[in-house]
GUNUMAR-867799 format. One record per residue (C-alpha): x, y, z; residue number from 1. Coordinates in steps of 0.25 Angstrom, whole numbers. Example, Ala and Ser with C-alpha at 12.3 -4.5 7.8 and 13.67 -1.06 7.14 Angstrom:
! GUNUMAR-867799
ATOM      X      Y      Z    n
ATOM     49    -18     31    1
ATOM     55     -4     29    2
END
This chain:
! GUNUMAR-867799
ATOM      X      Y      Z    n
ATOM    817    377    186    1
ATOM    808    388    193    2
ATOM    820    398    196    3
ATOM    810    408    203    4
ATOM    804    398    212    5
ATOM    818    392    215    6
ATOM    823    406    218    7
ATOM    811    410    227    8
ATOM    811    397    235    9
ATOM    826    398    238   10
ATOM    825    412    242   11
ATOM    813    410    251   12
ATOM    819    397    258   13
ATOM    832    405    260   14
ATOM    825    417    266   15
ATOM    816    407    275   16
ATOM    829    402    281   17
ATOM    837    408    293   18
ATOM    852    406    295   19
ATOM    848    401    309   20
ATOM    840    390    301   21
ATOM    852    385    296   22
ATOM    862    387    308   23
ATOM    868    399    301   24
ATOM    871    412    309   25
ATOM    862    423    308   26
ATOM    873    432    305   27
ATOM    872    447    301   28
ATOM    858    454    300   29
ATOM    851    449    287   30
ATOM    844    458    277   31
ATOM    835    447    271   32
ATOM    828    435    278   33
ATOM    834    421    278   34
ATOM    847    415    274   35
ATOM    857    423    264   36
ATOM    859    417    250   37
ATOM    874    414    253   38
ATOM    869    405    265   39
ATOM    860    397    257   40
ATOM    871    395    246   41
ATOM    881    391    257   42
ATOM    871    381    264   43
ATOM    868    375    250   44
ATOM    882    374    246   45
ATOM    881    384    233   46
ATOM    886    397    230   47
ATOM    878    409    234   48
ATOM    878    414    219   49
ATOM    871    401    214   50
ATOM    861    402    226   51
ATOM    858    416    223   52
ATOM    856    414    208   53
ATOM    846    403    212   54
ATOM    838    414    221   55
ATOM    839    424    209   56
ATOM    833    414    199   57
ATOM    845    413    190   58
ATOM    853    402    195   59
ATOM    855    388    188   60
ATOM    845    377    191   61
ATOM    850    370    204   62
ATOM    855    356    204   63
ATOM    847    346    214   64
ATOM    859    346    222   65
ATOM    859    361    223   66
ATOM    844    360    227   67
ATOM    846    351    238   68
ATOM    857    359    243   69
ATOM    848    372    243   70
ATOM    837    363    250   71
ATOM    846    360    261   72
ATOM    851    374    262   73
ATOM    838    380    263   74
ATOM    832    369    272   75
ATOM    821    365    263   76
ATOM    811    355    266   77
ATOM    808    343    256   78
ATOM    797    350    250   79
ATOM    805    363    248   80
ATOM    816    355    243   81
ATOM    807    348    232   82
ATOM    802    361    229   83
ATOM    816    367    227   84
ATOM    820    356    217   85
ATOM    807    358    209   86
ATOM    809    373    207   87
ATOM    824    371    203   88
ATOM    819    362    192   89
ATOM    823    348    199   90
ATOM    814    336    204   91
ATOM    815    335    219   92
ATOM    823    324    224   93
ATOM    816    311    227   94
ATOM    813    309    242   95
ATOM    823    297    243   96
ATOM    833    306    237   97
ATOM    832    318    246   98
ATOM    843    315    256   99
ATOM    851    327    253  100
ATOM    839    335    258  101
ATOM    840    339    272  102
ATOM    828    339    281  103
ATOM    827    354    285  104
ATOM    824    351    300  105
ATOM    837    343    302  106
ATOM    845    353    295  107
ATOM    839    364    304  108
ATOM    844    356    316  109
ATOM    858    354    310  110
ATOM    860    368    307  111
ATOM    860    370    321  112
ATOM    870    360    326  113
ATOM    883    367    324  114
ATOM    891    362    336  115
ATOM    888    346    334  116
ATOM    890    337    322  117
ATOM    876    334    315  118
ATOM    872    329    302  119
ATOM    860    325    294  120
ATOM    859    311    287  121
ATOM    850    305    278  122
ATOM    844    291    281  123
ATOM    855    285    273  124
ATOM    866    292    281  125
ATOM    869    303    271  126
ATOM    874    315    277  127
ATOM    865    327    272  128
ATOM    871    338    281  129
ATOM    882    339    292  130
ATOM    886    350    301  131
ATOM    900    355    302  132
ATOM    903    346    315  133
ATOM    897    334    308  134
ATOM    907    336    295  135
ATOM    918    337    305  136
ATOM    915    325    312  137
ATOM    911    316    300  138
ATOM    917    323    289  139
ATOM    910    331    278  140
ATOM    899    320    271  141
ATOM    894    329    261  142
ATOM    903    324    250  143
ATOM    898    310    249  144
ATOM    890    305    237  145
ATOM    882    294    233  146
ATOM    880    282    243  147
ATOM    892    287    251  148
ATOM    883    298    256  149
ATOM    877    288    266  150
ATOM    885    286    279  151
ATOM    881    272    278  152
ATOM    887    269    265  153
ATOM    900    276    269  154
ATOM    901    268    282  155
ATOM    901    255    275  156
ATOM    909    259    263  157
ATOM    919    269    268  158
ATOM    927    265    280  159
ATOM    931    280    283  160
ATOM    916    282    287  161
ATOM    919    273    299  162
ATOM    931    281    305  163
ATOM    920    290    311  164
ATOM    916    279    320  165
ATOM    925    270    331  166
ATOM    928    257    326  167
ATOM    920    251    337  168
ATOM    907    258    333  169
ATOM    907    255    318  170
ATOM    900    243    318  171
ATOM    889    249    326  172
ATOM    889    260    315  173
ATOM    888    251    304  174
ATOM    876    245    310  175
ATOM    869    258    312  176
ATOM    873    262    297  177
ATOM    866    250    291  178
ATOM    854    251    300  179
ATOM    852    265    296  180
ATOM    853    262    282  181
ATOM    843    250    284  182
ATOM    833    260    290  183
ATOM    834    269    277  184
ATOM    833    257    268  185
ATOM    820    253    275  186
ATOM    814    266    273  187
ATOM    820    270    259  188
ATOM    819    255    252  189
ATOM    829    247    244  190
ATOM    827    256    232  191
ATOM    832    268    239  192
ATOM    846    275    241  193
ATOM    846    267    255  194
ATOM    845    254    246  195
ATOM    856    258    237  196
ATOM    864    261    250  197
ATOM    861    247    255  198
ATOM    864    240    241  199
ATOM    877    248    240  200
ATOM    882    245    254  201
ATOM    878    230    254  202
ATOM    888    229    242  203
ATOM    898    237    248  204
ATOM    899    232    262  205
ATOM    899    218    269  206
ATOM    896    225    282  207
ATOM    885    233    277  208
ATOM    879    221    271  209
ATOM    880    213    283  210
ATOM    874    224    292  211
ATOM    863    226    282  212
ATOM    858    212    284  213
ATOM    855    215    299  214
ATOM    843    224    295  215
ATOM    845    233    307  216
ATOM    838    246    305  217
ATOM    839    259    312  218
ATOM    840    274    310  219
ATOM    851    283    315  220
ATOM    849    286    330  221
ATOM    855    293    342  222
ATOM    868    287    345  223
ATOM    882    289    353  224
ATOM    893    288    344  225
ATOM    908    290    343  226
ATOM    913    296    331  227
ATOM    928    298    327  228
ATOM    934    311    322  229
ATOM    948    310    316  230
ATOM    954    321    324  231
ATOM    945    321    336  232
ATOM    943    306    339  233
ATOM    931    299    344  234
ATOM    919    309    348  235
ATOM    908    303    356  236
ATOM    894    309    350  237
ATOM    880    307    352  238
ATOM    872    307    340  239
ATOM    857    311    339  240
ATOM    848    310    326  241
ATOM    837    318    321  242
ATOM    829    312    310  243
ATOM    819    318    300  244
ATOM    805    314    302  245
ATOM    806    304    290  246
ATOM    820    299    296  247
ATOM    828    301    282  248
ATOM    837    312    289  249
ATOM    844    312    301  250
ATOM    852    323    309  251
ATOM    862    317    317  252
ATOM    868    326    329  253
ATOM    881    322    336  254
ATOM    883    328    349  255
ATOM    894    326    361  256
ATOM    891    325    376  257
ATOM    893    339    383  258
ATOM    907    341    388  259
ATOM    912    329    382  260
ATOM    924    325    374  261
ATOM    916    324    362  262
ATOM    910    338    364  263
ATOM    924    344    364  264
ATOM    928    335    351  265
ATOM    915    341    344  266
ATOM    921    355    347  267
ATOM    934    351    341  268
ATOM    927    345    330  269
ATOM    921    359    326  270
ATOM    934    365    326  271
ATOM    940    354    317  272
ATOM    929    354    307  273
ATOM    930    343    297  274
ATOM    943    347    289  275
ATOM    949    334    291  276
ATOM    938    327    284  277
ATOM    938    327    269  278
ATOM    925    328    261  279
ATOM    918    316    256  280
ATOM    922    312    242  281
ATOM    912    314    232  282
END
């Protein structure tokens, strides 16, 4: 572990960011450029003292998980993230295992979406990050682990996952989930995590196994859908999607028609928050 290189890199990347880059208020006059240490620590879900010690070259060696959180908080590119892992004394994650790293360009867009639900998904349907309104609409998805991180896995193994959709729309959603996974499987191959998901789901769900044999292939696309909230009831929303260049991550933005009942429900959703949703089991 190169403590000096790590400390300098973290400080330089922190100073290169502005609060507005992350959707944070500029606040009072700042004496130094960039983000404050406590802001980076909060974004990376770690204590300010822990982060400060890293910048002062006296902290412990960060775990790969902590490095991933720092890379996300500092909006690092894939190359910058690999460098961060190396100077911290870890091998950079393999390309196939980097789904926890969110594309900085998508994060910059998400940071500016405070008044409508938005989330970033991997090509396996793993929620990488969601804003406050998306958590209020779908529940906090950050606690899922293992195969359950993928929404397609939860769709076919956890009945509660389907409660977000009207009964009459669930068959269509099942086909879309399988078609999305088929696209990822074709890109990643049978020995990938996509292949692992397919094998697990064919064993766990006869519905999935039947749909898998149809060989339908698609990726997430613009859609009009009705979602069910336990307190507000049905909410009609338009879903727009922005992909990364390699199609491995997608930003989903859910919007309501102006002056519609759904727009009013989104305003109420912002007030209700997601207190009624328990965190996902670990």
